[in-house]
PADORO-104945 format. One record per residue (C-alpha): z, y, x; residue number from 1. Coordinates in steps of 0.001 Angstrom, whole numbers, plus 500000, padded with zeros to 6 digits. Layout:
# PADORO-104945
{w:Z	v:Y	u:X	k:NUM}
...
//
This chain:
# PADORO-104945
{w:825158	v:038368	u:538259	k:1}
{w:827025	v:041381	u:536881	k:2}
{w:825870	v:040601	u:533308	k:3}
{w:827109	v:037029	u:533619	k:4}
{w:830469	v:038143	u:534868	k:5}
{w:830867	v:040773	u:532141	k:6}
{w:829814	v:038247	u:529469	k:7}
{w:832368	v:035802	u:530840	k:8}
{w:835048	v:038553	u:530865	k:9}
{w:834170	v:039424	u:527293	k:10}
{w:834515	v:035825	u:526192	k:11}
{w:837878	v:035589	u:527948	k:12}
{w:839109	v:038833	u:526355	k:13}
{w:837936	v:037644	u:522906	k:14}
{w:839770	v:034355	u:523421	k:15}
{w:842974	v:036198	u:524401	k:16}
{w:842695	v:038518	u:521423	k:17}
{w:842288	v:035504	u:519158	k:18}
{w:845431	v:033958	u:520562	k:19}
{w:847262	v:037244	u:520075	k:20}
{w:846225	v:037385	u:516414	k:21}
{w:847173	v:033719	u:515925	k:22}
{w:850581	v:034363	u:517388	k:23}
{w:851073	v:037398	u:515175	k:24}
{w:850131	v:035348	u:512102	k:25}
{w:852531	v:032590	u:513145	k:26}
{w:855454	v:035021	u:513513	k:27}
{w:854551	v:036727	u:510230	k:28}
{w:854466	v:033338	u:508489	k:29}
{w:857904	v:032460	u:509877	k:30}
{w:859255	v:035878	u:508774	k:31}
{w:857713	v:035374	u:505309	k:32}
{w:859440	v:031998	u:504989	k:33}
{w:862762	v:033313	u:506166	k:34}
{w:862580	v:036335	u:503875	k:35}
{w:861777	v:034145	u:500882	k:36}
{w:864614	v:031757	u:501718	k:37}
{w:866978	v:034691	u:502140	k:38}
{w:865963	v:036233	u:498843	k:39}
{w:866284	v:032915	u:496934	k:40}
{w:869903	v:032689	u:497997	k:41}
{w:870695	v:036237	u:496875	k:42}
{w:871538	v:037153	u:493248	k:43}
{w:869018	v:040016	u:493163	k:44}
{w:866181	v:037967	u:494722	k:45}
{w:863311	v:040108	u:495965	k:46}
{w:864399	v:043145	u:493906	k:47}
{w:866586	v:044486	u:496745	k:48}
{w:865315	v:047048	u:499262	k:49}
{w:865480	v:044770	u:502332	k:50}
{w:863432	v:041821	u:500935	k:51}
{w:860843	v:044200	u:499412	k:52}
{w:860570	v:046104	u:502689	k:53}
{w:860210	v:042896	u:504742	k:54}
{w:857645	v:041516	u:502315	k:55}
{w:855596	v:044716	u:502492	k:56}
{w:855765	v:044671	u:506285	k:57}
{w:854670	v:041027	u:506407	k:58}
{w:851803	v:041606	u:503944	k:59}
{w:850685	v:044595	u:506050	k:60}
{w:850764	v:042399	u:509131	k:61}
{w:848613	v:039750	u:507446	k:62}
{w:846149	v:042405	u:506261	k:63}
{w:845871	v:044034	u:509715	k:64}
{w:845371	v:040659	u:511364	k:65}
{w:842697	v:039755	u:508796	k:66}
{w:840928	v:043039	u:509497	k:67}
{w:840980	v:042442	u:513237	k:68}
{w:839838	v:038839	u:512776	k:69}
{w:836832	v:040075	u:510801	k:70}
{w:836098	v:042855	u:513289	k:71}
{w:836430	v:040772	u:516485	k:72}
{w:833159	v:038795	u:516313	k:73}
{w:831162	v:041816	u:515231	k:74}
{w:832253	v:044285	u:517894	k:75}
{w:830621	v:045012	u:521238	k:76}
{w:833564	v:047106	u:522461	k:77}
{w:836335	v:044597	u:522976	k:78}
{w:838250	v:047142	u:525009	k:79}
{w:838785	v:049273	u:521892	k:80}
{w:839892	v:046265	u:519904	k:81}
{w:842344	v:045267	u:522641	k:82}
{w:843837	v:048785	u:522684	k:83}
{w:844259	v:048819	u:518939	k:84}
{w:845852	v:045371	u:519029	k:85}
{w:848703	v:046551	u:521164	k:86}
//
């Protein structure tokens, strides 16, 4: 009984973490599009500090989300993953 409940809780936590990662990727994609549109309209393009900083931040977000997406199915300690996600 306890194992069934903990397995169900683990599946629910994994599902919630997947949604969190998906939401983060969605926001990062919207930011990427907005940053690229903003830099196209500027004379200096992506050479300025702000577009470069935003692009670096967005790329880091994609990389971190990819790392968590690869780590999530392989981990037994979802509580650690959830703490690191926040």
